[in-house]
Rosetta silent file (secondary structure, phi, psi, omega in degrees, C-alpha in Angstrom):
SEQUENCE: XXXXXXXXXXXXXXXXXXXXXXXXXXXXXXXXXXXXXXXXXXXXXXXXXXXXXXXXXXXXXXXXXXXXXXXXXXXXXXXXXXXXXXXXXXXXXXXXXXXXXXXXXXXXXXXXXXXXXXXXXXXXXXXXXXXXXXXXXXXXXXXXXXXXXXXXXXXXXXXXXXXXXXXXXXXXXXXXXXXXXXXXXXXXXXXXXXXXXXXXXXXXXXXXXXXXXXXXXXXXXXXXXXXXXXXXXXX
SCORE:     score description
SCORE:     0.000 S_00000001
   1 L     0.000  -41.863  174.052  231.779  122.181  114.386 S_00000001
   2 H   -62.338  -32.963  179.088  232.668  125.143  116.548 S_00000001
   3 H   -63.377  -38.807  179.052  235.359  122.942  118.169 S_00000001
   4 H   -64.079  -43.281 -177.553  236.867  122.308  114.788 S_00000001
   5 H   -67.774  -34.561  175.938  236.860  126.044  113.885 S_00000001
   6 H   -68.032  -40.896 -179.424  238.578  126.832  117.303 S_00000001
   7 H   -67.190  -33.722 -178.006  241.127  124.232  116.848 S_00000001
   8 H   -71.667  -33.696 -177.971  241.896  125.387  113.242 S_00000001
   9 H   -62.568  -46.585  178.245  242.049  128.970  114.586 S_00000001
  10 H   -73.254  -17.520  176.756  244.693  128.038  117.255 S_00000001
  11 H   -75.162  -44.557 -179.767  246.661  126.068  114.706 S_00000001
  12 H   -67.803  -33.616  179.977  246.966  129.081  112.554 S_00000001
  13 H   -71.276  -37.047  178.587  247.820  131.338  115.458 S_00000001
  14 H   -69.608  -28.114  176.212  250.491  128.888  116.563 S_00000001
  15 H   -70.482  -39.819  178.833  251.993  128.640  113.163 S_00000001
  16 H   -68.207  -41.201 -176.086  252.163  132.558  113.028 S_00000001
  17 H   -68.783  -30.552 -179.233  253.690  132.733  116.473 S_00000001
  18 H   -65.767  -51.517 -176.996  256.196  129.957  115.499 S_00000001
  19 H   -60.807  -43.960  176.536  257.145  131.814  112.337 S_00000001
  20 H   -54.428  -50.005 -179.632  257.597  135.135  114.383 S_00000001
  21 H   -60.231  -45.115  178.549  259.667  133.398  116.892 S_00000001
  22 H   -55.828  -40.032  176.976  261.795  131.818  114.263 S_00000001
  23 H   -68.397  -35.592 -176.075  262.407  135.257  112.580 S_00000001
  24 H   -72.583  -40.168 -179.289  263.359  136.855  116.006 S_00000001
  25 H   -63.885  -48.523  178.330  265.869  133.956  116.631 S_00000001
  26 H   -66.730  -39.477  176.888  267.444  134.229  113.170 S_00000001
  27 H   -62.773  -52.614 -179.721  267.737  138.121  113.540 S_00000001
  28 H   -53.278  -46.944 -179.044  269.251  137.679  117.040 S_00000001
  29 H   -59.762  -49.182  178.499  271.697  135.091  115.796 S_00000001
  30 H   -56.473  -45.704  178.025  272.738  137.339  112.866 S_00000001
  31 H   -62.087  -37.053  173.740  273.240  140.355  115.170 S_00000001
  32 H   -61.329  -45.779  174.730  275.445  138.207  117.406 S_00000001
  33 H   -56.175  -46.972 -176.045  277.445  137.029  114.491 S_00000001
  34 H   -68.138  -39.137  179.651  277.845  140.617  113.128 S_00000001
  35 H   -68.396  -41.076 -176.753  278.962  141.841  116.695 S_00000001
  36 H   -70.096  -37.568 -175.751  281.496  139.080  117.122 S_00000001
  37 H   -62.516  -56.369 -177.600  282.845  139.799  113.497 S_00000001
  38 H   -59.475  -33.904 -169.648  283.305  143.496  114.351 S_00000001
  39 L  -102.426   13.654 -179.350  284.856  142.922  117.768 S_00000001
  40 L   -81.264  -13.188 -174.822  287.171  139.998  116.654 S_00000001
  41 L    93.195  171.111 -177.773  290.149  142.409  115.915 S_00000001
  42 L   -54.759  153.762  172.846  292.000  142.882  112.648 S_00000001
  43 E   -82.372  114.284 -179.281  291.966  139.995  110.035 S_00000001
  44 L   -76.855  160.419  172.957  295.317  138.526  110.471 S_00000001
  45 L   -90.442  147.843  175.600  297.735  137.202  107.873 S_00000001
  46 L  -127.254   73.134 -163.172  298.665  133.571  107.798 S_00000001
  47 L   -71.582  146.601  174.035  301.723  133.517  105.510 S_00000001
  48 L  -145.887  148.781  178.929  302.831  130.387  103.682 S_00000001
  49 L    49.435   59.360  175.734  305.285  129.854  100.846 S_00000001
  50 L  -110.920  120.306  174.762  306.981  133.253  100.928 S_00000001
  51 L  -158.267  149.788 -176.922  310.210  133.573   99.304 S_00000001
  52 L   -88.030  148.152  164.691  311.960  136.292   97.157 S_00000001
  53 L   -75.965  152.460  175.158  313.067  135.776   93.629 S_00000001
  54 L   -76.086   96.962 -176.626  316.739  136.454   92.808 S_00000001
  55 H   -60.354  -42.754 -169.695  315.975  139.937   91.129 S_00000001
  56 H   -75.217  -21.802 -176.497  319.299  140.667   89.682 S_00000001
  57 H   -97.599  -40.248  175.141  319.586  137.327   88.036 S_00000001
  58 H   -68.867  -46.645 -169.495  315.837  136.746   87.072 S_00000001
  59 L  -110.963   71.151 -174.206  314.903  140.212   86.013 S_00000001
  60 E  -136.794   45.583  177.793  317.811  141.451   83.993 S_00000001
  61 L   -73.574  125.002 -173.475  316.457  141.759   80.433 S_00000001
  62 L   -70.088  155.379 -174.385  318.581  144.238   78.541 S_00000001
  63 H   -67.667  -28.162 -178.577  317.112  147.477   77.328 S_00000001
  64 H   -65.218  -37.450 -179.327  318.238  146.746   73.726 S_00000001
  65 H   -71.272  -45.425 -173.985  316.107  143.492   73.744 S_00000001
  66 H   -68.532  -45.367 -172.281  312.984  145.308   75.282 S_00000001
  67 H   -62.296  -35.407 -179.085  313.476  148.289   72.854 S_00000001
  68 H   -65.674  -42.170  175.244  313.418  146.149   69.781 S_00000001
  69 H   -65.382  -48.958 -178.414  310.113  144.597   70.775 S_00000001
  70 H   -59.625  -38.878  174.662  308.622  147.908   71.809 S_00000001
  71 H   -72.536  -24.775  173.369  309.457  149.579   68.539 S_00000001
  72 H   -77.472  -29.719  177.483  308.032  146.643   66.673 S_00000001
  73 H  -111.279  -14.839 -167.576  304.643  146.420   68.444 S_00000001
  74 L   -94.848 -167.408 -178.385  304.156  149.717   70.063 S_00000001
  75 L   -86.061  157.982  167.252  303.028  153.212   68.906 S_00000001
  76 L   -64.786  158.585  177.247  305.419  155.789   67.440 S_00000001
  77 L   -58.855  140.120 -170.862  306.617  158.299   70.008 S_00000001
  78 L  -107.209  148.776 -174.625  303.878  160.758   70.801 S_00000001
  79 L   -77.800  -38.066 -172.663  304.534  164.574   71.369 S_00000001
  80 L  -163.987  175.871  179.444  302.134  165.136   74.278 S_00000001
  81 H   -54.077  -45.962  178.527  299.015  164.069   76.017 S_00000001
  82 H   -54.762  -40.670  175.319  296.772  165.537   73.407 S_00000001
  83 H   -68.018  -28.827  177.595  298.377  163.519   70.741 S_00000001
  84 H   -69.461  -38.922 -176.043  297.977  160.340   72.819 S_00000001
  85 H   -69.605  -23.015  179.433  294.245  161.096   73.446 S_00000001
  86 H   -78.570  -22.340 -177.957  293.792  161.289   69.612 S_00000001
  87 L   -90.531   60.015 -173.128  295.093  157.744   69.296 S_00000001
  88 L   -66.113  -30.492  178.772  291.940  156.125   70.663 S_00000001
  89 L   -77.178  -16.943 -170.854  292.363  153.098   68.487 S_00000001
  90 L  -119.335   -9.576 -176.222  295.858  152.266   69.381 S_00000001
  91 L  -132.639  140.239  177.406  296.170  153.295   73.069 S_00000001
  92 E  -111.757  133.510 -179.963  294.123  152.482   76.158 S_00000001
  93 E   -74.408  126.945 -179.219  293.860  154.950   79.066 S_00000001
  94 L   -94.514  116.000  178.368  294.951  153.407   82.437 S_00000001
  95 L  -119.064  160.630  178.991  292.901  154.239   85.455 S_00000001
  96 L   -56.589  141.663  179.039  292.705  153.012   89.056 S_00000001
  97 L  -135.811 -176.799  175.310  290.919  149.703   89.450 S_00000001
  98 L   -78.164    2.020  173.836  290.410  147.220   92.351 S_00000001
  99 L  -103.663  -29.940  179.722  293.700  145.679   91.288 S_00000001
 100 E  -151.710  151.183  178.007  296.000  148.594   90.950 S_00000001
 101 E  -123.927  146.333 -169.122  296.316  152.163   91.536 S_00000001
 102 E   -90.619  122.071 -177.689  298.062  154.645   89.217 S_00000001
 103 L   -63.325  167.493  169.247  300.617  156.867   91.052 S_00000001
 104 L   -67.216  112.457 -175.660  300.907  160.615   90.552 S_00000001
 105 L   -84.386  116.637  179.933  302.726  160.579   87.173 S_00000001
 106 L   -97.331  -31.800 -177.050  305.223  163.331   87.013 S_00000001
 107 L  -126.778   32.495  174.411  307.012  162.290   83.799 S_00000001
 108 L  -159.380  171.468  178.677  304.603  160.084   82.003 S_00000001
 109 E  -130.156  155.362 -168.861  300.819  159.820   81.118 S_00000001
 110 L   -83.989   67.720  173.724  298.462  156.904   81.685 S_00000001
 111 E  -140.622  139.825 -178.490  298.320  155.209   78.371 S_00000001
 112 E  -138.583  158.940  167.971  299.267  151.787   76.985 S_00000001
 113 L   -62.086  162.162 -176.941  298.777  149.600   74.009 S_00000001
 114 H   -62.239  -38.129 -178.743  295.920  147.152   74.443 S_00000001
 115 H   -72.963  -23.748  174.779  298.163  144.134   75.007 S_00000001
 116 H   -74.748  -37.161  175.160  300.267  145.980   77.634 S_00000001
 117 H   -63.564  -39.231 -179.576  297.029  147.049   79.371 S_00000001
 118 H   -68.834  -36.689  173.811  295.942  143.453   79.401 S_00000001
 119 H   -59.924  -40.284  176.637  299.239  142.327   80.845 S_00000001
 120 H   -64.377  -41.729  177.811  298.802  144.822   83.693 S_00000001
 121 H   -65.668  -41.688  175.243  295.350  143.552   84.478 S_00000001
 122 H   -64.739  -30.036  172.503  296.671  139.921   84.431 S_00000001
 123 H   -63.439  -50.075  179.269  299.494  140.893   86.790 S_00000001
 124 H   -62.410  -38.175  175.991  296.964  142.422   89.147 S_00000001
 125 H   -68.002  -44.340 -176.625  294.699  139.375   89.034 S_00000001
 126 H   -69.476  -28.728  176.980  297.518  136.973   89.514 S_00000001
 127 H   -65.039  -57.375  177.851  298.790  139.174   92.371 S_00000001
 128 H   -50.184  -50.796 -176.057  295.448  139.196   94.179 S_00000001
 129 H   -66.758  -42.587  177.266  295.064  135.434   93.790 S_00000001
 130 H   -62.258  -34.828 -179.542  298.589  134.725   94.991 S_00000001
 131 H   -67.413  -37.142  173.639  298.210  136.809   98.019 S_00000001
 132 H   -65.821  -39.425  177.400  295.095  134.851   98.903 S_00000001
 133 H   -74.675  -20.138  177.341  296.728  131.581   98.353 S_00000001
 134 L   -99.876   17.304  176.422  299.739  132.498  100.515 S_00000001
 135 L    62.042   34.814  178.821  297.448  133.550  103.369 S_00000001
 136 L  -110.126  142.661 -178.469  298.079  137.288  102.902 S_00000001
 137 L   -69.905  152.941 -177.936  295.597  140.123  103.073 S_00000001
 138 L   -64.191  144.731  172.901  294.690  141.988   99.812 S_00000001
 139 E  -143.686  154.481  174.395  296.646  144.874   98.572 S_00000001
 140 E   -98.414  146.864  176.229  296.704  146.809   95.199 S_00000001
 141 E   -70.140  160.797  176.247  299.691  147.309   93.039 S_00000001
 142 E  -123.483  120.658  176.055  301.047  150.804   92.381 S_00000001
 143 E   -91.110  121.814 -168.564  301.956  151.910   88.795 S_00000001
 144 E  -104.162  -20.413  178.964  304.648  154.485   88.996 S_00000001
 145 E  -154.283  141.799 -170.404  305.409  155.080   85.293 S_00000001
 146 L  -137.646 -113.949 -178.452  303.667  154.505   82.016 S_00000001
 147 E   -89.758  120.676  174.206  303.897  156.299   78.526 S_00000001
 148 L   -91.328  127.478  175.847  306.497  158.988   78.257 S_00000001
 149 L   -83.113  169.990  171.389  305.735  161.655   75.600 S_00000001
 150 H   -66.154  -22.240  172.646  308.462  163.589   73.889 S_00000001
 151 H   -68.138  -50.939  170.534  307.638  166.460   76.061 S_00000001
 152 H   -47.072  -44.849 -179.940  308.261  164.212   79.058 S_00000001
 153 H   -71.139  -30.823  175.781  311.681  163.145   77.543 S_00000001
 154 H   -64.997  -50.212  177.712  312.719  166.666   77.038 S_00000001
 155 H   -58.972  -34.884 -175.427  312.011  167.562   80.682 S_00000001
 156 H   -73.276  -41.868  179.842  313.820  164.474   81.930 S_00000001
 157 H   -62.989  -22.080 -179.358  316.827  165.291   79.695 S_00000001
 158 L   -67.144  -26.363  177.006  317.160  168.677   81.145 S_00000001
 159 L  -101.645  -20.888 -178.388  318.345  167.095   84.394 S_00000001
 160 L  -151.061  110.638 -177.789  320.101  163.992   82.912 S_00000001
 161 L   -62.988  -22.526 -176.874  321.266  163.970   79.244 S_00000001
 162 L   -93.080   -4.585 -174.514  321.235  160.212   79.176 S_00000001
 163 L   -74.886  127.746  170.351  317.793  159.897   80.593 S_00000001
 164 L    61.859    9.657  174.850  315.000  158.210   78.578 S_00000001
 165 L   -53.225  -42.326  179.545  316.621  158.671   75.129 S_00000001
 166 L  -117.304   33.743 -171.263  316.129  155.189   74.252 S_00000001
 167 L   -71.747  135.074  171.509  313.384  154.354   76.794 S_00000001
 168 H   -68.797  -18.726  178.311  310.715  151.600   75.969 S_00000001
 169 H   -59.808  -24.337 -173.121  308.267  153.919   77.957 S_00000001
 170 H   -78.997   -1.008 -169.727  308.016  156.013   74.660 S_00000001
 171 H  -123.272    6.583  177.242  306.174  153.308   72.700 S_00000001
 172 L    72.538   24.003 -173.140  303.215  152.457   75.112 S_00000001
 173 L  -109.298  -12.085 -171.457  304.406  148.915   75.694 S_00000001
 174 E  -120.694  146.156  173.771  305.922  149.500   79.120 S_00000001
 175 E  -149.249  149.877  177.505  305.001  150.275   82.707 S_00000001
 176 E  -106.737  140.251  176.048  306.749  150.282   86.040 S_00000001
 177 E  -118.800  129.181  177.707  305.345  148.708   89.215 S_00000001
 178 E   -64.403  135.027  178.851  306.701  149.699   92.648 S_00000001
 179 L   -95.818  -12.879 -175.900  308.022  146.822   94.622 S_00000001
 180 L  -109.922  -15.983 -174.977  308.055  148.628   98.003 S_00000001
 181 L  -117.310  137.032 -179.882  304.726  150.661   97.882 S_00000001
 182 L  -146.509  165.946  178.480  301.191  149.108   97.652 S_00000001
 183 E  -103.525  118.009  175.426  297.702  150.299   98.412 S_00000001
 184 E   -70.779  130.294  169.561  296.217  148.476  101.411 S_00000001
 185 L   -75.869  124.249 -165.299  292.627  147.196  100.981 S_00000001
 186 L   -72.853  -46.332 -169.538  291.364  148.658  104.387 S_00000001
 187 E  -156.668  162.127  173.440  288.569  146.277  105.455 S_00000001
 188 E  -123.847  116.003  178.836  286.152  143.447  104.790 S_00000001
 189 L    53.565   37.670  174.377  282.573  144.119  105.893 S_00000001
 190 L    97.052   -5.583 -175.654  283.600  146.578  108.519 S_00000001
 191 E  -112.648  128.269 -172.840  286.484  144.681  109.898 S_00000001
 192 E   -66.950  144.110  165.004  290.072  145.952  109.416 S_00000001
 193 E   -92.602  143.062  175.346  292.795  143.900  107.647 S_00000001
 194 L   -71.558  153.348 -179.759  296.118  143.691  109.301 S_00000001
 195 L   -70.457  148.866  175.645  299.027  145.082  107.461 S_00000001
 196 L  -100.192  129.224  176.742  301.107  142.801  105.256 S_00000001
 197 L   -49.798  132.884  176.691  304.925  143.255  105.658 S_00000001
 198 H   -51.285  -35.456 -179.213  306.194  145.032  102.433 S_00000001
 199 H   -71.512  -24.443  172.617  308.804  142.282  101.964 S_00000001
 200 H   -69.905  -37.655 -176.393  306.006  139.714  101.679 S_00000001
 201 H   -71.559  -46.456 -177.899  304.183  141.828   99.105 S_00000001
 202 H   -60.160  -48.781  178.062  307.454  142.163   97.154 S_00000001
 203 H   -53.431  -46.295  175.903  308.141  138.442   97.254 S_00000001
 204 H   -60.225  -46.924  178.895  304.663  137.685   96.052 S_00000001
 205 H   -63.403  -43.566 -179.499  304.839  140.190   93.158 S_00000001
 206 H   -58.063  -40.042 -178.848  308.268  138.870   92.209 S_00000001
 207 H   -73.978  -32.389  176.510  306.966  135.297   91.910 S_00000001
 208 H   -61.955  -44.648  177.510  304.023  136.473   89.751 S_00000001
 209 H   -62.824  -44.110  178.595  306.334  138.300   87.459 S_00000001
 210 H   -60.622  -41.737  175.220  308.769  135.375   87.165 S_00000001
 211 H   -60.313  -39.809  177.290  305.886  133.129   85.973 S_00000001
 212 H   -78.545  -24.997  171.666  304.767  135.515   83.356 S_00000001
 213 H   -64.620  -52.144 -174.403  308.389  136.165   82.297 S_00000001
 214 H   -64.603  -23.630  175.346  309.017  132.601   81.990 S_00000001
 215 L   -93.428   15.319  167.286  306.140  131.846   79.817 S_00000001
 216 L    80.890   18.538  175.495  307.194  134.626   77.474 S_00000001
 217 L   -76.128  -30.144 -177.606  304.505  137.249   78.293 S_00000001
 218 E  -155.831  166.970  162.500  306.833  140.032   79.194 S_00000001
 219 E   -97.198  145.619 -177.258  310.308  141.335   79.830 S_00000001
 220 E  -141.712  130.439  177.434  311.273  142.449   83.312 S_00000001
 221 E  -118.417  131.819  171.987  314.120  144.625   84.493 S_00000001
 222 E   -77.677  115.828 -177.082  314.885  145.038   88.246 S_00000001
 223 E  -117.587  101.340 -177.633  315.547  148.826   88.795 S_00000001
 224 L   -63.225  -45.798 -173.631  317.069  149.088   92.356 S_00000001
 225 L   -68.781  -34.209 -176.546  317.497  152.848   92.444 S_00000001
 226 L   -95.174    2.497 -179.488  313.909  153.500   91.318 S_00000001
 227 L    44.798   49.742  172.691  312.596  150.639   93.605 S_00000001
 228 E  -144.863  170.640  168.721  310.413  149.257   90.836 S_00000001
 229 E  -101.745  125.532  178.368  310.073  146.494   88.239 S_00000001
 230 E   -87.959  113.954 -167.681  310.354  147.750   84.568 S_00000001
 231 E  -122.213  125.908 -179.825  307.950  145.628   82.630 S_00000001
 232 E  -126.787  124.658  177.189  307.546  145.507   78.719 S_00000001
 233 E   -60.047  152.492  179.271  304.832  143.379   77.065 S_00000001
 234 L  -100.425  -29.735 -174.429  306.204  140.958   74.498 S_00000001
 235 L  -124.333    0.000    0.000  303.257  140.419   72.167 S_00000001
């Protein structure tokens, strides 16, 4: 009887020791993996299927065409930010997300009609997915201009009488995305991402916009001097 008790005791002790040993091994392996991850250097890009769209040919929707849609589906021109903030049922405030960053807006305010806000979100999602499929590290888009108030228009026209008089930015249907500037996602679990060449980011964004343009989701105008894509939602 005593022998059986001793045997049972040592079996329990052996099981506990084996469990402890297993935990130690698992913890050690995890620590080694973490150390290797952090000391492996930057996460490199592995680019595939990178090419630019012909901007001048593909993204040349006339302002008159965009303006007709903007006036039909957008809000009436608003006087200032206070007026925009009172239009809570017709305008959505645009803030930084994990897909895009709103630049310092000097002549516009961060508001869009709901369908334009949804288009911006869709572009951001497609851009992120396209970067991953092309072997490129994640970056966020930069929104450089959104809704221009009548106050903004007056300020712009002080320097240029032709500026913004018939801009689609006045109707909450339009936003600009920089094609040269992006916000780099810095790291993944403590390991830095390598930089993505800006021409690769531009090419990826242009492909995303061409697909959405071709399916009728938006108008796009290539603005070389402003280094941006001028985008107007169509529905």
